[in-house]
Z-matrix of the N, CA and C atoms (Angstrom, degrees):
N
C 1 1.538
C 2 1.561 1 101.22
N 3 1.293 2 110.35 1 137.03
C 4 1.498 3 118.90 2 179.88
C 5 1.487 4 109.17 3 -100.30
N 6 1.367 5 121.72 4 133.56
C 7 1.412 6 125.77 5 -178.49
C 8 1.470 7 104.87 6 -97.68
N 9 1.353 8 123.16 7 138.08
C 10 1.367 9 131.86 8 178.89
C 11 1.528 10 107.92 9 -105.81
N 12 1.401 11 113.72 10 137.36
C 13 1.449 12 116.04 11 -175.15
C 14 1.587 13 103.97 12 -81.91
N 15 1.407 14 116.17 13 144.35
C 16 1.358 15 113.76 14 174.72
C 17 1.641 16 105.94 15 -100.68
N 18 1.347 17 106.66 16 137.31
C 19 1.536 18 108.80 17 -177.32
C 20 1.437 19 110.21 18 -68.33
N 21 1.422 20 109.57 19 148.87
C 22 1.503 21 116.93 20 -177.71
C 23 1.509 22 117.59 21 -56.16
N 24 1.417 23 115.18 22 -30.61
C 25 1.491 24 119.45 23 178.31
C 26 1.418 25 107.76 24 -59.62
N 27 1.413 26 109.34 25 -45.92
C 28 1.530 27 117.26 26 -171.88
C 29 1.533 28 109.20 27 -63.14
N 30 1.396 29 116.00 28 -43.09
C 31 1.472 30 119.32 29 177.98
C 32 1.492 31 113.93 30 -53.91
N 33 1.433 32 107.65 31 -43.49
C 34 1.568 33 117.27 32 -169.96
C 35 1.548 34 106.54 33 -71.07
N 36 1.358 35 122.71 34 -30.54
C 37 1.342 36 126.10 35 -173.97
C 38 1.577 37 110.32 36 -88.55
N 39 1.323 38 117.10 37 -20.58
C 40 1.408 39 120.25 38 -179.91
C 41 1.509 40 114.25 39 -91.26
N 42 1.353 41 118.90 40 118.73
C 43 1.547 42 119.04 41 178.69
C 44 1.471 43 112.80 42 -58.34
N 45 1.264 44 119.09 43 142.13
C 46 1.482 45 121.90 44 172.93
C 47 1.449 46 111.50 45 -72.63
N 48 1.344 47 115.14 46 164.45
C 49 1.450 48 121.17 47 -174.22
C 50 1.515 49 112.49 48 -61.06
N 51 1.451 50 115.49 49 -36.02
C 52 1.405 51 115.12 50 176.05
C 53 1.447 52 112.95 51 -69.82
N 54 1.350 53 120.33 52 -32.17
C 55 1.422 54 119.07 53 178.06
C 56 1.493 55 109.89 54 -65.44
N 57 1.296 56 121.84 55 -33.27
C 58 1.406 57 125.77 56 177.79
C 59 1.423 58 114.48 57 -67.40
N 60 1.397 59 110.82 58 -41.80
C 61 1.491 60 116.45 59 176.18
C 62 1.516 61 114.96 60 -64.21
N 63 1.348 62 117.64 61 -38.51
C 64 1.406 63 126.07 62 176.56
C 65 1.475 64 111.01 63 -67.51
N 66 1.366 65 120.11 64 -38.44
C 67 1.408 66 121.15 65 176.14
C 68 1.603 67 110.44 66 -66.88
N 69 1.285 68 118.14 67 -35.42
C 70 1.499 69 119.65 68 178.67
C 71 1.414 70 112.10 69 -70.66
N 72 1.393 71 120.27 70 -33.36
C 73 1.425 72 123.69 71 176.39
C 74 1.548 73 114.53 72 -71.53
N 75 1.230 74 113.18 73 -27.88
C 76 1.575 75 117.20 74 -177.99
C 77 1.502 76 112.91 75 -86.94
N 78 1.351 77 115.81 76 -9.75
C 79 1.428 78 119.61 77 -177.75
C 80 1.617 79 111.40 78 -57.24
N 81 1.372 80 113.76 79 133.35
C 82 1.511 81 114.67 80 -179.39
C 83 1.335 82 106.12 81 -122.82
N 84 1.364 83 112.43 82 137.46
C 85 1.470 84 129.60 83 175.08
C 86 1.488 85 115.46 84 -89.38
N 87 1.345 86 117.14 85 113.90
C 88 1.524 87 112.19 86 -176.36
C 89 1.522 88 105.81 87 -119.92
N 90 1.322 89 118.67 88 149.02
C 91 1.352 90 122.51 89 173.97
C 92 1.565 91 102.35 90 -115.91
N 93 1.308 92 112.83 91 162.46
C 94 1.534 93 115.76 92 174.43
C 95 1.514 94 110.35 93 -150.32
N 96 1.287 95 111.39 94 162.78
C 97 1.435 96 121.08 95 170.36
C 98 1.535 97 111.21 96 -141.17
N 99 1.249 98 114.61 97 161.21
C 100 1.501 99 119.68 98 -177.65
C 101 1.545 100 105.14 99 -121.63
N 102 1.357 101 117.47 100 141.90
C 103 1.446 102 124.40 101 167.46
C 104 1.432 103 114.83 102 -145.70
N 105 1.348 104 118.93 103 154.88
C 106 1.436 105 124.35 104 -167.46
C 107 1.475 106 108.14 105 -79.52
N 108 1.354 107 114.05 106 157.40
C 109 1.448 108 120.39 107 179.42
C 110 1.529 109 104.18 108 -154.68
N 111 1.260 110 117.56 109 161.89
C 112 1.484 111 129.68 110 -179.41
C 113 1.502 112 112.58 111 -122.15
N 114 1.322 113 114.91 112 135.02
C 115 1.417 114 116.93 113 173.27
C 116 1.547 115 116.46 114 -83.53
N 117 1.319 116 120.79 115 176.50
C 118 1.490 117 121.39 116 -175.08
C 119 1.465 118 106.47 117 -72.51
N 120 1.482 119 117.60 118 -23.27
C 121 1.459 120 120.23 119 177.59
C 122 1.441 121 110.78 120 -86.19
N 123 1.423 122 126.16 121 3.46
C 124 1.446 123 124.07 122 175.89
C 125 1.472 124 110.71 123 88.69
N 126 1.417 125 119.32 124 0.33
C 127 1.400 126 120.46 125 176.75
C 128 1.664 127 110.00 126 -74.70
N 129 1.237 128 117.65 127 143.38
C 130 1.463 129 121.37 128 176.83
C 131 1.584 130 110.40 129 -86.94
N 132 1.451 131 111.08 130 145.70
C 133 1.392 132 115.99 131 -172.20
C 134 1.652 133 104.17 132 -143.54
N 135 1.272 134 111.73 133 159.04
C 136 1.533 135 114.43 134 174.48
C 137 1.492 136 107.44 135 -121.49
N 138 1.322 137 113.38 136 127.04
C 139 1.417 138 124.93 137 179.92
C 140 1.679 139 108.23 138 -97.72
N 141 1.322 140 112.30 139 129.11
C 142 1.550 141 114.56 140 176.56
C 143 1.536 142 103.96 141 -106.24
N 144 1.350 143 114.99 142 132.31
C 145 1.426 144 122.51 143 174.53
C 146 1.522 145 106.03 144 -109.49
N 147 1.359 146 116.78 145 126.51
C 148 1.419 147 125.39 146 172.83
C 149 1.527 148 115.13 147 -104.36
N 150 1.308 149 111.02 148 130.38
C 151 1.607 150 107.88 149 177.40
C 152 1.640 151 104.38 150 -129.61
N 153 1.300 152 110.48 151 146.22
C 154 1.434 153 121.55 152 176.23
C 155 1.592 154 103.41 153 -78.88
N 156 1.323 155 115.38 154 118.18
C 157 1.433 156 119.13 155 177.59
C 158 1.489 157 118.42 156 -78.27
N 159 1.325 158 114.25 157 -10.00
C 160 1.576 159 117.43 158 -174.82
C 161 1.613 160 103.08 159 -92.07
N 162 1.205 161 121.35 160 -18.84
C 163 1.509 162 117.90 161 -178.45
C 164 1.553 163 112.10 162 -93.88
N 165 1.263 164 119.18 163 138.16
C 166 1.481 165 123.45 164 176.16
C 167 1.502 166 105.85 165 -56.42
N 168 1.204 167 115.02 166 145.02
C 169 1.574 168 126.62 167 176.97
C 170 1.508 169 109.62 168 -63.02
N 171 1.326 170 117.13 169 -32.59
C 172 1.448 171 122.72 170 177.14
C 173 1.499 172 118.34 171 -65.42
N 174 1.276 173 109.29 172 -19.79
C 175 1.618 174 120.15 173 -175.81
C 176 1.499 175 105.16 174 -74.46
N 177 1.300 176 122.75 175 123.11
C 178 1.405 177 124.14 176 170.37
C 179 1.413 178 118.50 177 -59.07
N 180 1.334 179 115.24 178 -28.30
C 181 1.480 180 120.06 179 176.23
C 182 1.490 181 118.50 180 -69.45
N 183 1.413 182 109.29 181 -11.35
C 184 1.409 183 118.35 182 -179.51
C 185 1.552 184 112.99 183 -91.77
N 186 1.246 185 122.14 184 13.23
C 187 1.485 186 127.37 185 -179.46
C 188 1.547 187 108.02 186 -53.12
N 189 1.314 188 114.81 187 134.87
C 190 1.494 189 121.02 188 -179.94
C 191 1.586 190 108.99 189 -63.26
N 192 1.360 191 108.92 190 157.98
C 193 1.486 192 120.37 191 177.42
C 194 1.431 193 105.92 192 -110.17
N 195 1.395 194 121.85 193 135.77
C 196 1.514 195 119.71 194 178.72
C 197 1.577 196 102.93 195 -121.26
N 198 1.381 197 106.12 196 144.81
C 199 1.444 198 117.33 197 179.18
C 200 1.520 199 108.08 198 -147.78
N 201 1.473 200 113.41 199 158.80
C 202 1.389 201 115.64 200 169.89
C 203 1.532 202 112.58 201 -89.07
N 204 1.216 203 119.86 202 171.69
C 205 1.618 204 116.62 203 -174.14
C 206 1.555 205 107.40 204 -66.86
N 207 1.291 206 120.18 205 -20.57
C 208 1.471 207 120.92 206 -177.78
C 209 1.543 208 112.16 207 -83.55
N 210 1.396 209 112.89 208 -1.52
C 211 1.495 210 117.98 209 175.10
C 212 1.501 211 115.32 210 96.99
N 213 1.286 212 114.96 211 -1.20
C 214 1.516 213 120.80 212 177.69
C 215 1.539 214 111.05 213 -72.05
N 216 1.274 215 120.17 214 127.04
C 217 1.324 216 124.72 215 178.54
C 218 1.458 217 117.06 216 -75.36
N 219 1.343 218 120.00 217 147.05
C 220 1.422 219 127.34 218 -177.35
C 221 1.597 220 115.89 219 -124.30
N 222 1.179 221 117.05 220 139.02
C 223 1.420 222 123.82 221 178.70
C 224 1.588 223 106.18 222 -99.02
N 225 1.348 224 119.42 223 125.79
C 226 1.446 225 117.58 224 174.93
C 227 1.494 226 114.76 225 -87.59
N 228 1.358 227 116.92 226 135.74
C 229 1.359 228 125.11 227 179.99
C 230 1.617 229 106.26 228 -134.13
N 231 1.402 230 113.46 229 83.30
C 232 1.443 231 114.80 230 -170.52
C 233 1.477 232 117.36 231 70.12
N 234 1.372 233 114.38 232 -122.07
C 235 1.483 234 119.30 233 171.27
C 236 1.527 235 112.25 234 -94.98
N 237 1.349 236 123.21 235 5.77
C 238 1.344 237 128.21 236 178.63
C 239 1.576 238 107.10 237 -106.73
N 240 1.393 239 110.36 238 153.07
C 241 1.602 240 118.92 239 179.00
C 242 1.527 241 104.94 240 -139.48
N 243 1.367 242 109.34 241 132.00
C 244 1.456 243 117.07 242 -176.89
C 245 1.478 244 104.35 243 -125.20
N 246 1.381 245 114.90 244 141.24
C 247 1.562 246 123.57 245 173.55
C 248 1.473 247 106.01 246 -64.06
N 249 1.438 248 113.98 247 162.08
C 250 1.401 249 113.74 248 -178.58
C 251 1.580 250 113.80 249 -70.62
N 252 1.297 251 121.16 250 -18.32
C 253 1.496 252 122.56 251 174.02
C 254 1.507 253 109.50 252 -84.85
N 255 1.354 254 122.92 253 -15.68
C 256 1.465 255 129.45 254 -171.52
C 257 1.432 256 115.89 255 73.99
N 258 1.399 257 112.59 256 16.51
C 259 1.565 258 112.52 257 -178.57
C 260 1.512 259 111.11 258 -80.05
N 261 1.310 260 119.82 259 -17.16
C 262 1.467 261 125.96 260 176.52
C 263 1.399 262 113.68 261 -128.03
N 264 1.426 263 112.68 262 130.81
C 265 1.563 264 118.16 263 -178.49
C 266 1.613 265 103.42 264 -128.01
N 267 1.363 266 108.49 265 125.47
C 268 1.500 267 113.46 266 -175.24
C 269 1.507 268 108.37 267 -121.28
N 270 1.307 269 115.96 268 151.87
C 271 1.503 270 123.22 269 175.02
C 272 1.564 271 105.99 270 -115.14
N 273 1.344 272 111.81 271 127.12
C 274 1.502 273 116.07 272 172.15
C 275 1.498 274 112.87 273 -65.63
N 276 1.348 275 119.33 274 143.68
C 277 1.368 276 122.15 275 176.85
C 278 1.538 277 110.52 276 -97.73
């Protein structure tokens, strides 16, 4: 059986087995839901809630993350949501 040499560029571009195993272990499963909200100006919005499925719900680190469809992050304050800069305030319906 003849062994072929693997070019150095190919070895550099190919992840090692341990790198693949690490990548598999760090995979995160997220669930999401969408719900309606309204801005102070009366405009309708959609809020997306992301939740890590692998963390128990009782774990405080598993708090959901909230975003707008354009990617802006939201901070939840009860039934109200505020963008990080405070320029947009929404009320969940």
